[in-house]
C-alpha positions as CSV (number, residue, x, y, z in Angstrom):
1,M,93.0,69.1,124.6
2,I,94.5,72.1,122.8
3,S,92.5,75.3,123.5
4,E,91.0,77.4,120.7
5,E,93.4,80.3,121.5
6,V,96.4,78.0,121.0
7,V,95.3,76.7,117.7
8,V,94.3,80.0,116.4
9,H,97.8,81.5,117.5
10,R,99.7,78.8,115.5
11,S,97.5,79.5,112.4
12,T,97.8,83.2,112.5
13,P,99.2,83.8,109.0
14,Y,96.7,81.4,107.5
15,R,93.6,82.8,109.2
16,W,94.5,86.5,107.9
17,M,94.8,84.8,104.4
18,V,91.3,83.4,104.9
19,L,90.0,86.8,106.1
20,S,91.5,88.5,103.0
21,V,89.9,86.1,100.6
22,G,86.6,86.6,102.3
23,A,86.9,90.3,102.1
24,F,87.3,90.0,98.3
25,V,84.4,87.8,98.0
26,Q,82.3,90.5,99.8
27,A,83.7,93.5,97.8
28,I,83.7,92.0,94.3
29,V,81.2,89.2,94.3
30,A,78.6,90.4,96.9
31,G,79.3,94.2,96.5
32,A,80.3,95.3,93.0
33,A,78.8,92.5,90.9
34,W,75.4,93.1,92.3
35,T,75.2,96.8,93.1
36,I,76.6,98.0,89.8
37,M,73.2,96.9,88.2
38,P,71.2,100.2,89.0
39,V,73.9,102.4,87.5
40,L,73.7,100.2,84.3
41,F,69.9,100.4,84.0
42,Y,69.9,103.5,82.0
43,E,72.0,101.8,79.4
44,I,69.9,98.6,79.6
45,S,66.6,100.6,79.3
46,Q,67.6,102.1,75.9
47,P,66.5,100.9,72.6
48,R,67.9,97.6,71.3
49,S,70.8,99.2,69.5
50,V,72.1,99.9,72.9
51,G,70.1,98.1,75.6
52,L,66.9,96.0,75.8
53,G,64.2,98.8,75.7
54,L,63.0,97.9,79.1
55,S,60.4,99.9,81.1
56,L,60.9,101.2,84.6
57,V,58.6,98.5,85.9
58,E,60.7,95.8,84.1
59,L,63.8,97.2,85.5
60,G,62.3,97.0,89.1
61,A,61.3,93.4,88.6
62,I,65.0,92.6,87.4
63,W,66.5,94.4,90.6
64,G,64.0,92.4,92.7
65,M,65.0,89.0,91.5
66,M,68.3,88.8,93.6
67,P,66.6,89.6,96.9
68,L,63.8,87.1,96.1
69,A,66.3,84.3,95.2
70,N,68.2,85.2,98.5
71,A,65.1,85.0,100.7
72,I,64.3,81.7,99.3
73,C,67.8,80.1,99.3
74,C,69.7,81.7,102.2
75,I,68.4,79.1,104.8
76,P,69.1,76.0,102.6
77,M,72.6,77.4,101.9
78,G,73.3,77.9,105.6
79,I,72.1,74.5,106.4
80,G,74.1,72.9,103.7
81,A,77.3,74.6,105.0
82,D,76.6,73.4,108.5
83,R,76.3,69.9,107.1
84,Y,78.9,69.8,104.4
85,G,81.2,72.8,105.1
86,V,81.7,76.4,104.1
87,R,84.4,75.8,101.6
88,W,82.4,73.8,99.0
89,V,79.0,75.4,99.6
90,V,80.4,79.1,99.2
91,G,82.9,78.0,96.4
92,M,80.1,76.4,94.4
93,G,78.0,79.5,95.0
94,I,80.6,81.9,93.8
95,L,81.1,79.9,90.6
96,L,77.4,80.1,90.1
97,V,77.5,83.8,90.6
98,A,80.3,84.1,88.1
99,A,78.5,82.2,85.4
100,A,75.1,83.8,85.9
101,G,76.9,87.3,86.3
102,A,78.4,86.8,82.9
103,F,75.5,85.5,81.3
104,R,73.5,88.7,82.3
105,G,75.7,90.3,79.5
106,T,74.2,87.9,76.8
107,A,70.5,88.6,77.7
108,D,68.5,89.6,74.6
109,S,65.2,90.1,76.4
110,F,63.6,90.9,79.7
111,N,62.8,87.4,80.5
112,Q,66.4,86.1,79.9
113,L,67.8,89.0,82.1
114,L,65.2,88.1,84.7
115,I,66.2,84.5,84.8
116,W,70.0,85.2,85.1
117,M,69.5,87.7,87.9
118,F,67.5,85.1,89.9
119,V,70.3,82.4,89.2
120,F,72.8,85.0,90.3
121,G,70.8,85.5,93.5
122,I,70.9,81.8,94.2
123,G,74.6,81.6,94.0
124,Y,74.9,84.9,96.0
125,S,72.8,83.4,98.8
126,S,75.5,81.0,99.6
127,I,77.8,84.0,100.8
128,G,76.0,86.0,103.6
129,P,75.0,83.1,105.9
130,N,78.5,81.4,105.8
131,L,81.2,84.0,105.9
132,P,80.6,84.8,109.6
133,K,80.7,81.0,110.1
134,L,84.1,80.8,108.5
135,V,85.4,83.8,110.6
136,R,84.4,82.0,113.8
137,M,86.3,79.0,112.7
138,W,89.6,80.8,112.7
139,F,89.3,83.8,115.0
140,P,88.7,84.0,118.8
141,S,85.9,85.6,120.5
142,K,87.7,88.6,121.4
143,E,88.4,89.4,117.8
144,L,85.2,88.3,116.3
145,G,83.7,91.8,116.0
146,L,86.7,93.1,114.2
147,A,87.2,90.1,111.9
148,N,83.5,90.1,110.8
149,G,83.6,93.7,110.4
150,V,86.7,93.3,107.8
151,V,84.9,90.7,105.8
152,M,81.3,92.1,105.8
153,G,82.4,95.8,105.7
154,S,84.2,95.0,102.4
155,Y,80.8,95.0,100.8
156,G,80.5,98.6,101.3
157,L,83.8,99.4,99.5
158,G,82.8,97.3,96.5
159,A,79.2,98.6,96.3
160,G,80.3,102.2,96.8
161,L,82.9,102.0,94.0
162,A,80.3,100.4,91.8
163,I,77.7,103.1,92.3
164,T,80.2,105.9,92.0
165,F,82.1,104.8,88.9
166,G,80.2,101.8,87.3
167,G,77.9,104.0,85.1
168,S,80.1,107.1,84.5
169,L,83.5,105.5,84.1
170,I,83.8,101.7,84.1
171,S,80.9,100.9,81.5
172,P,82.1,103.5,78.9
173,A,85.7,102.4,79.3
174,L,84.8,98.7,78.8
175,G,82.4,99.5,75.8
176,G,79.1,99.2,77.4
177,W,77.0,97.3,80.1
178,R,77.3,93.9,78.5
179,N,81.2,94.0,78.6
180,T,81.1,95.3,82.1
181,L,79.1,92.3,83.3
182,Y,81.5,89.9,81.4
183,V,84.3,91.5,83.2
184,L,82.8,91.2,86.5
185,G,81.8,87.5,85.9
186,G,85.5,86.9,85.1
187,L,86.7,88.5,88.3
188,S,84.2,86.4,90.2
189,L,85.4,83.3,88.7
190,T,88.9,84.2,89.6
191,I,87.9,84.8,93.2
192,A,86.0,81.5,93.2
193,V,89.2,79.5,92.1
194,V,91.3,81.4,94.7
195,W,88.7,80.5,97.4
196,L,88.7,76.9,96.5
197,I,92.4,76.7,96.7
198,V,93.0,78.8,99.9
199,V,90.0,78.3,102.1
200,R,89.7,75.2,104.5
201,D,87.0,74.4,107.0
202,R,88.4,74.0,110.5
203,K,86.8,71.4,113.0
204,P,85.8,72.5,116.5
205,D,88.5,71.7,119.1
206,K,86.0,70.2,121.5
207,P,84.9,66.6,120.7
208,A,81.3,66.4,119.8
209,A,80.4,64.8,123.1
210,E,81.3,67.9,124.9
211,T,78.9,70.2,123.3
212,E,75.4,69.5,122.2
213,N,75.6,71.2,118.9
214,A,79.2,70.5,117.8
215,V,78.3,68.6,114.7
216,P,74.9,68.4,113.0
217,S,73.7,64.9,113.2
218,T,71.2,65.2,110.3
219,M,70.7,67.6,107.4
220,F,68.2,69.6,109.3
221,H,69.6,69.5,112.8
222,S,71.1,73.0,112.7
223,I,67.8,74.6,111.5
224,S,65.8,72.6,114.0
225,V,67.9,73.8,116.9
226,A,68.1,77.3,115.6
227,I,64.2,77.8,115.3
228,K,63.7,76.9,119.0
229,S,66.1,79.7,120.2
230,R,64.1,82.9,121.3
231,D,67.3,84.9,120.7
232,V,67.3,83.8,117.0
233,W,63.8,85.0,116.4
234,L,64.6,88.4,118.2
235,L,67.7,88.8,115.8
236,A,65.6,87.9,113.0
237,A,63.1,90.6,113.9
238,V,65.9,93.1,114.2
239,M,67.2,92.3,110.8
240,F,63.8,92.2,109.2
241,I,62.9,95.7,110.6
242,S,66.3,97.6,110.5
243,Q,67.5,96.3,107.0
244,G,64.1,96.6,105.5
245,G,64.3,100.3,106.5
246,Y,67.9,100.5,105.1
247,I,67.0,98.9,101.7
248,G,63.8,101.1,101.5
249,A,65.6,104.3,102.4
250,I,68.6,103.8,100.2
251,G,66.5,102.9,97.1
252,Y,64.3,106.0,97.5
253,L,66.9,108.6,98.7
254,P,68.5,109.2,95.3
255,L,65.1,109.9,93.7
256,Y,64.0,112.1,96.7
257,L,67.2,114.1,96.6
258,A,67.1,114.6,92.8
259,G,63.5,115.7,93.3
260,K,64.8,118.5,95.4
261,G,66.9,119.9,92.7
262,M,70.1,117.8,92.8
263,T,71.4,116.2,89.7
264,Q,71.2,112.4,89.6
265,A,75.1,112.2,89.9
266,T,75.1,114.4,92.9
267,A,72.4,112.5,94.6
268,N,74.1,109.1,94.0
269,G,77.3,110.8,95.3
270,Y,75.5,111.6,98.6
271,V,74.2,108.2,98.9
272,S,77.6,106.6,98.2
273,I,79.1,108.3,101.3
274,L,77.1,106.0,103.3
275,L,78.5,103.0,101.8
276,Y,82.1,104.2,101.9
277,V,81.9,105.1,105.6
278,F,80.2,101.8,106.4
279,V,83.4,100.2,105.7
280,A,85.0,102.2,108.6
281,G,81.8,101.7,110.8
282,S,81.9,97.9,110.3
283,L,85.3,97.8,111.9
284,I,85.1,100.5,114.6
285,V,81.8,99.8,116.1
286,P,82.3,96.0,116.4
287,M,85.9,96.7,117.8
288,I,84.5,98.9,120.5
289,S,82.1,96.1,121.3
290,D,85.0,93.8,121.6
291,R,87.0,96.0,123.8
292,L,84.2,97.1,126.2
293,G,83.0,93.5,126.5
294,N,79.3,94.5,125.7
295,R,77.1,93.9,122.7
296,K,73.7,95.0,123.6
297,W,74.4,98.5,124.7
298,I,76.9,99.3,122.0
299,F,74.1,98.2,119.5
300,L,71.5,100.4,121.2
301,I,73.5,103.4,121.1
302,S,74.7,103.0,117.5
303,F,71.3,102.2,116.1
304,S,69.7,105.1,118.0
305,I,72.1,107.4,116.5
306,N,71.6,105.7,113.1
307,A,67.8,106.4,113.4
308,I,68.3,110.1,113.9
309,A,70.9,110.3,111.0
310,V,68.5,108.6,108.6
311,M,65.7,110.9,109.5
312,A,67.9,113.9,109.0
313,T,68.6,113.1,105.5
314,A,65.1,114.2,104.7
315,F,65.7,117.7,105.8
316,L,69.4,118.7,105.4
317,T,71.3,120.0,102.5
318,G,75.0,120.6,101.6
319,P,77.8,119.7,104.2
320,L,75.1,118.8,106.9
321,L,73.5,116.3,104.6
322,A,77.0,114.8,103.7
323,A,77.6,114.5,107.5
324,A,74.2,112.8,108.2
325,F,75.1,110.2,105.5
326,A,78.4,109.6,107.1
327,I,77.0,109.2,110.5
328,W,74.4,106.9,109.2
329,G,77.2,104.7,107.6
330,L,79.4,104.7,110.6
331,S,76.7,103.7,113.1
332,T,75.3,101.0,110.7
333,G,78.5,99.2,111.5
334,A,76.6,97.9,114.6
335,V,74.7,95.5,112.4
336,I,77.8,93.1,112.3
337,I,76.9,92.4,116.0
338,C,73.9,90.6,114.8
339,F,76.2,88.0,113.2
340,V,78.6,87.8,116.1
341,V,75.9,87.2,118.7
342,P,75.1,83.6,117.3
343,L,78.7,82.6,117.1
344,E,79.3,83.4,120.8
345,H,75.8,82.1,122.1
346,P,76.3,79.2,124.5
347,S,73.2,77.4,123.0
348,L,74.0,77.9,119.4
349,G,77.7,78.5,118.4
350,P,79.5,78.3,115.0
351,S,78.4,74.7,114.2
352,L,74.8,76.1,113.6
353,A,75.9,79.5,112.2
354,G,75.1,78.7,108.6
355,A,71.4,77.9,109.4
356,I,71.1,80.9,111.8
357,N,72.6,83.4,109.5
358,G,70.4,82.0,106.6
359,I,67.4,82.8,108.9
360,L,68.7,86.4,109.5
361,L,69.5,87.0,105.8
362,A,66.1,85.8,104.7
363,S,64.6,88.2,107.2
364,V,66.8,90.9,105.8
365,F,65.6,90.3,102.1
366,T,62.1,89.7,103.1
367,G,62.1,93.1,104.8
368,G,63.9,94.5,101.8
369,F,61.1,93.3,99.5
370,I,58.2,94.7,101.8
371,S,59.7,98.0,103.0
372,P,60.2,99.7,99.6
373,I,56.4,99.0,98.7
374,V,55.2,100.3,102.1
375,G,57.6,103.2,102.1
376,N,57.0,104.4,98.7
377,L,53.2,104.3,99.4
378,I,53.7,106.4,102.4
379,A,55.8,108.7,100.2
380,E,53.0,108.9,97.6
381,K,50.3,109.6,100.2
382,M,52.1,111.5,102.8
383,G,55.3,113.0,101.4
384,G,58.8,111.7,100.9
385,A,60.1,113.1,104.3
386,T,57.4,111.2,106.1
387,A,58.6,108.1,104.4
388,I,62.2,108.7,105.3
389,V,61.2,109.4,108.9
390,C,59.4,106.0,109.1
391,W,62.5,104.2,107.6
392,G,64.5,106.0,110.4
393,T,62.1,104.9,113.0
394,C,62.8,101.3,111.9
395,F,66.3,101.4,113.3
396,L,65.1,102.7,116.7
397,V,62.5,99.9,116.9
398,A,65.2,97.5,116.0
399,A,67.6,98.8,118.7
400,L,65.0,98.4,121.3
401,I,64.3,94.8,120.3
402,F,68.0,93.9,120.5
403,V,68.1,95.0,124.0
404,M,66.0,91.8,124.8
405,V,68.6,89.5,123.2
406,S,71.1,87.7,125.5
407,E,74.4,89.3,126.2
408,T,77.0,86.8,124.7
409,H,80.4,88.6,125.1
410,S,82.5,86.6,127.3
411,A,83.8,89.4,129.4
412,R,80.3,90.7,130.1
413,V,78.9,87.2,130.6
414,S,81.6,86.4,133.3
415,K,80.7,89.7,135.2
416,D,77.0,88.8,135.1
């Protein structure tokens, strides 16, 4: 039998090609095409000669459609990839994102834009659960942290560029928000075609008889195994709490900073530091975890630092505030480890990764729906700084929960 290391070594040029395509999917489709919406909302809210004349509440509803669709569809998309393969499930998902993303630009009413954002979210939900699964097909355990960091960290680059330049440079250059969405839809379509041409699923090296969960025997096999695992539920709790805190904080901080006297552009600039530095953090922190042979304690240390950095943004100004956002972005790279652990887990593994990642991302977007509501209520009653401290505390609680997850890195497990 040919070992995983030998097969991966023989396919080295191809696996890096797969990784590059995955990175473009995260940067353009998952990052820019979604995150550009808030910086286009000012145009969209204008009277019908320019936009759709929408209210702040209507804009909030439109922004919430993508997370809602993700929370509903992430698990089915993961199950589908476990059964039918990553290539076609994600490829069809990107095609749906491209179509719905472009049709957002044709919307003539609140209801139309609402529907297209929801359909956009359905396609989007195929990406998050399944890219880590694809990475595990082509990369050995010792490189999983770095490879997943490359793919998932690319989101921060695309999102950061969209926030920084989408409203101030790209939209005016293209002639408005409608043309901007058409262009992003076209880019997403191009990436979908490249994905379907380049990406292939890779079967496990071990025959199904050698591993209990090698090949899903039924459509719902992967989810039935995943929900029986204590570690999956612990990871879901980590993602619900920490990423709920992240979504709540990042949505509120531009308003909070502007309320302290900054211009909106300056406030957006500070927040974008977090996204840019996350690109580096998603590489550095998982790579350290790979090299040291430890998942749990690297996560605990990183998210403890993360908690302090988030809280600090409520009180600092100037260069110190920029440093706090940078530290936040760097330490957030530890979140990649949550997607690595199921791939290495002896009772789970890559054949179940779609369903497991679907559970994790459903937890993320559920937390992201609840957290802003609760946090903004705290801000209204007790002040913005209190809300930000509460969101920072979410990261510390998540870090303590993660310590209860089984250590999965092969170097650490062999010592234990």
